[in-house]
C-alpha positions in Angstrom: -84.5 89.1 -18.7 -83.3 91.4 -21.5 -80.2 90.3 -23.3 -78.0 92.0 -25.9 -75.0 91.4 -28.2 -72.6 91.8 -25.3 -74.2 89.7 -22.6 -75.8 86.9 -24.7 -72.9 84.5 -24.2 -73.2 84.6 -20.4 -76.9 85.0 -20.0 -78.0 82.6 -22.7 -75.2 80.2 -23.7 -73.7 79.7 -20.3 -77.0 79.6 -18.3 -78.5 77.1 -20.8 -75.9 74.6 -19.5 -77.8 74.6 -16.2 -81.4 75.3 -17.2 -83.1 75.7 -20.7 -83.2 79.3 -21.9 -86.1 80.4 -24.2 -85.0 83.4 -26.3 -87.7 85.7 -27.8 -86.2 87.6 -30.7 -88.5 90.6 -31.1 -88.9 94.2 -32.4 -90.8 97.1 -31.0 -92.6 97.7 -34.3 -93.8 94.1 -34.5 -97.4 93.6 -33.3 -97.2 89.8 -33.1 -94.1 90.3 -30.9 -96.0 92.5 -28.6 -98.8 89.8 -28.4 -96.5 86.9 -27.7 -94.4 88.7 -25.1 -96.9 88.5 -22.2 -97.8 84.9 -23.0 -94.1 83.9 -22.7 -93.7 85.9 -19.5 -96.7 84.3 -17.9 -95.5 80.8 -18.9 -92.1 81.5 -17.4 -93.8 82.3 -14.1 -96.1 79.2 -14.4 -93.2 76.9 -15.1 -91.4 78.3 -12.0 -87.7 77.9 -12.9 -88.0 75.1 -15.4 -86.7 77.5 -18.0 -85.5 81.1 -18.2 -87.0 83.6 -20.7 -84.6 86.0 -22.4 -85.7 88.7 -24.8 -83.5 90.2 -27.5 -84.5 93.3 -29.5 -83.3 92.5 -33.1 -83.1 96.1 -34.1 -80.7 96.9 -31.3 -78.6 93.8 -31.5 -77.5 93.0 -35.0 -74.6 90.7 -34.1 -76.7 88.0 -32.4 -79.6 88.6 -34.8 -77.2 87.8 -37.7 -75.5 84.9 -35.9 -78.8 83.1 -35.4 -80.1 83.9 -38.9 -83.2 85.8 -37.7 -85.3 86.7 -40.8 -88.8 86.8 -39.3 -90.1 87.8 -35.9 -91.2 86.9 -33.4 -88.6 84.1 -33.5 -88.4 81.9 -30.4 -85.4 79.6 -29.9 -84.8 77.2 -27.1 -81.2 76.8 -25.9 -79.9 73.8 -24.0 -76.3 73.1 -23.2 -75.3 76.1 -25.2 -77.1 75.1 -28.4 -80.4 75.8 -30.1 -82.5 72.6 -29.7 -85.8 73.8 -31.2 -87.4 77.0 -32.5 -90.5 78.5 -34.1 -91.2 81.7 -36.0 -94.4 83.7 -35.8 -97.3 84.0 -33.3 -98.6 80.6 -32.1 -101.6 80.0 -30.0 -100.8 79.7 -26.3 -101.6 75.9 -26.3 -99.1 75.4 -29.1 -96.4 77.3 -27.2 -97.1 75.2 -24.1 -96.7 72.0 -26.3 -93.4 73.4 -27.7 -92.1 74.0 -24.2 -93.3 70.7 -22.8 -91.8 68.8 -25.7 -88.4 70.3 -24.9 -88.3 70.2 -21.1 
């Protein structure tokens, strides 16, 4: 799901109180972002409801980008109970992303 400055609270913060929400902070000009996107989308399907994937374009959503101190992308943050519980920056191999998810679920 795509999120933005105006719906982030409901779609990420609120929903993360029921199920973990993995937020992909990305930019259209960022080639690593375009590489990680299909990996995250496939993992969301494979994990079948164990987490929700939300995508936020940093160029179009400066408020949330600033609030979460995004300085490099792709930046991936995992929210649980309304809070960031873990994160990574940059393109990781798929196995490392799986390990990141498994560690936090």
